[in-house]
N, C-alpha and C positions, 0 to 999 in steps of 0.2 A: 532611045531613050522613049517612054509612051508620054501623054500627054499630063498626068497625072503626076510622074516622076517629073517633069519637067516643072510642074508647077510647085511642088513640094521642094526642088532644088533652088528656084526662084525663090519662096518664102524664106528658106535658109540663110539667101545670100540676103535677104531684107533683114532679119533676126541679126546675123552677123554684126550689119552695117550699126544698128542700133545698140548693139553692145559693145562697138568701138569707143573707147575709150578719148580717141583723137577726132570722133567725128561730130559736125557743129550740133547744136541742139537744134536747127531748124533740122537738119537731116537726120536724125533719130528721129526726131515725131512722124516726117514723113514716111520712113522705114517703116515706122511701128502701125502706122493707118493702113500704109500699102499691105501689112503682110495681113494684118487683120481683115481686110477686103478679101481677102485672097482666101484664107483662111472659111472665113464665113460662107462665101460664096462656093467654094468645093468642100461643105462640111467636114473643114479637118481641123482638128487640135495641134495645138504645140507637140503633144507627144507625139504624133503622128508624123509629122514632118524631121522631129530630132531623133526620133527613133532608128536606131541602125537599119544599115539597107539589108533589105531580104535575103536569104543564105541560098544562092542557086543552085548549090551541091544537092543533088540526089539522096534519099536515107541511107542508100547503099554507100555511097559515098561518105555521108559523115560520120556511119557505124563504123569503117574504115579507117578513119581520122583520130577515133579516140584509142584511149590505150587501156589495157585490158589488163584483168590482172584477180585474187583471189582476195578474202578476208574469214577470218574464221569467225566464229560464235561457240565459244567452250562450255561444256557441260560441267558438273562436277563429280561424274561417275562413271564407271565403263559401262552401263546401262542405262538408259535414260527413261522415261516415258514418252509415250507416243504423241502427246499434246505438245512437248516442246518442238517435236521436228514438226509438227502440223503449224506450229506459231511462225517458223521460221519458212513456211512455205507462204505464207497469207503474209510476211513480209516483205518478200520476195514478190508477189503479187501485188501489192503496194509500192513498191520502188518501180514497178513496171519495165527495167532494162535488166535485171538480173537474175537469176535462176542458183539451186540449192542444193545440195546434197549431203547427205550424213557420213561425215569422215571414219576410219576405223580410230579404233582408241588409239591415243597417241600420250605418250608423258609429257605434261604440261609442266614446261619451266618459266619461272618468271623472269623478268628481264633483268636483274639479279642473279641468273644461272641455279636460284637456288629452285628445286623440285617442288611443283604443288603438290597438295593431296596428298604427301604423304609418298608419293613416287607411285602412286597407283595411277592406271590408263585410265583417260579419263575420254568418253563420247566428244564430238565437236560437229557442227553447221558449219561447210564451206559455201559461201557465197560467190559465184564466179561471173563476171560479165567486166563491164567500165569500172578501171580500178575504184576512183572516187565513190561512184553509187556502190559498191560492195562492204567498204570501210564503214559508208553510211547506215547500211544494211544489217552489217553484224554490230554496230552501237546499237540501235534501235531493236533488234532481237535479243539483246544481252538485257537492254533497260527494261523492254516489256514482261522478260521471263524473271527479271527481280520484279515487278510490278505483282505479276500474276502472283507468284510463289509466296513472298509476304503479304498479299493480303489472303490469299488461302489458309497460311498457317494460324495469320492473326483471326481471322473469323471461325476457322474447323480444328486449329493444331494438329497434330499429329505428322504422318508423312503422307509425301503427295504421290506417292505410289499406288496407291488403295486408299479407299474410304471416300468421305464426303471431301477432302481436301482434293483429290484428283479429279473428281466428278466436277468441282469447282473450275479447276484447269480447264478440264475439257468445255466447260460451257463457256469461258474465258474467252478461249480460243475460236469458238463456233459463234459468239458474240460479234467478236471483232472480224471475223471474216465477212460475215453477213454484212458489217458496215461498209468494208472495203469494196465488199461488192457491188453493193446497193449505188455505194457513191460512182463509180464507175459506169455504172448503167445509165445514172441520172445526168455525167459529165459527159459521158459516151467518149471517155480519153483512157483506155486501158492501161490502168496502172499509173497514170500520172494524176494523182490527187492534189492538185492545189488550190490555194485559196482562189486565185482570180481565174482558173482554166476557163468560166462561164465568159471570159473577155475573149475568149479566143473564135475566130469564125469558122463556120463548117469546114473549109476546106484546110485552115490549121490544124483541126482537131483532129482531120484524117490523116495529114503531114504527120501528126505528134505521134499516131499511132501505128505509121508505118515505120517511121525511125526507130519508135521502140523495138518494132519485130525485129528490123534490121539490125540492132545491137544485141538482140536475144540470141539472134542466128549467129554473127560474127563470135559474140563469147561463146558459143557453143564449140564453133570449129577452134577459138584459141585453146579451149581447155583440151581438148581432143592434140591438137598440134604442139604444145608447149607442154602439157602437163601428165599427156598420156592417158589421160581420163576417160573413157567412154561409158556413158550412162545410158541405162535402159529406164524405160517409163514405167509408171507402175501404181498401183492405187493401195491405199491401206484399208484394213479393216476394220470396220469401224465397232464400238464396243457399247455395251450395256450399260446404262444408266443405273448406277444404283441409288442415288440418292438426288431425286428429281430437284427438290429444294436448291442443294447446293448448287446442282449444274444452272438451275435458272436464275441465280444469284450471279452468278462467274456469267452467264449470256447477258445480263443487264451489264454488270461492269466492264465488260469487255467490250459492249457495243457503245459505251460512254466514252472510251479513249481518245484521245483527241490526236486525229490522224491529219496532218496539214503539211503544209512547207516547211514550217517551223520545226517539222520532228525529220523533215527527210532532207535530202538535195534540191537544188535547184534544177526541174526538168527542163532538158535542152532540148526546145522545140524546133529548130533548125530555122528558124523565121527570123524571132528575136535575139538578141542574146545581152 
């Protein structure tokens, strides 16, 4: 045990003594006074002392201990506009620990067993990686799809497959993507966009990135081994903008979306739990 850990251990014992209902009033006062002096002398807060001990596992070991799975965000047609898939990739980037791919058309059944969409096959996006993160990614993708589509129809009406409605949706995804990337650059934590990330030290930030990378790699290996799915990387082709005003409005609305820990899972840094 190094010196700082020994000091923290001493402070914890003093605080425990001060919280003991069986301790005499004088003992409580002395314990609190000694604890405050030690914290002041070593520039420690009570949170520093009472926080869980550092996880000494390597990022690879942390990734290996995680439970992996998939979760689907369904569309509502056999063929979907490209912006929905682009939005899925933005959500995966935001989560930081998951990836996604477009699923072959399936017949969607509700929990009751009733076939949705009149039995027609529908497209979907599969998020894979740490199981809990996948569920949250699918929920977030569905929520953002509904927000984007509802606003586009409200403002421009008609279909979202072409015209100003689709231009708006393309802009929405672009604005959201720019916000995610800008936040990553600012916080220096790829994909781990949380309200309190700036409290992490530079070392902790690098550890967070290493853990996220390890989980992404482990998720790909899990998908290949358990599901027999091997994916090829590729890039989509851009599309000409028909209505620049609708696209610009979408960019503005997408960039104003709240992307914080209140809309996603708690990111496991492997430092504090």
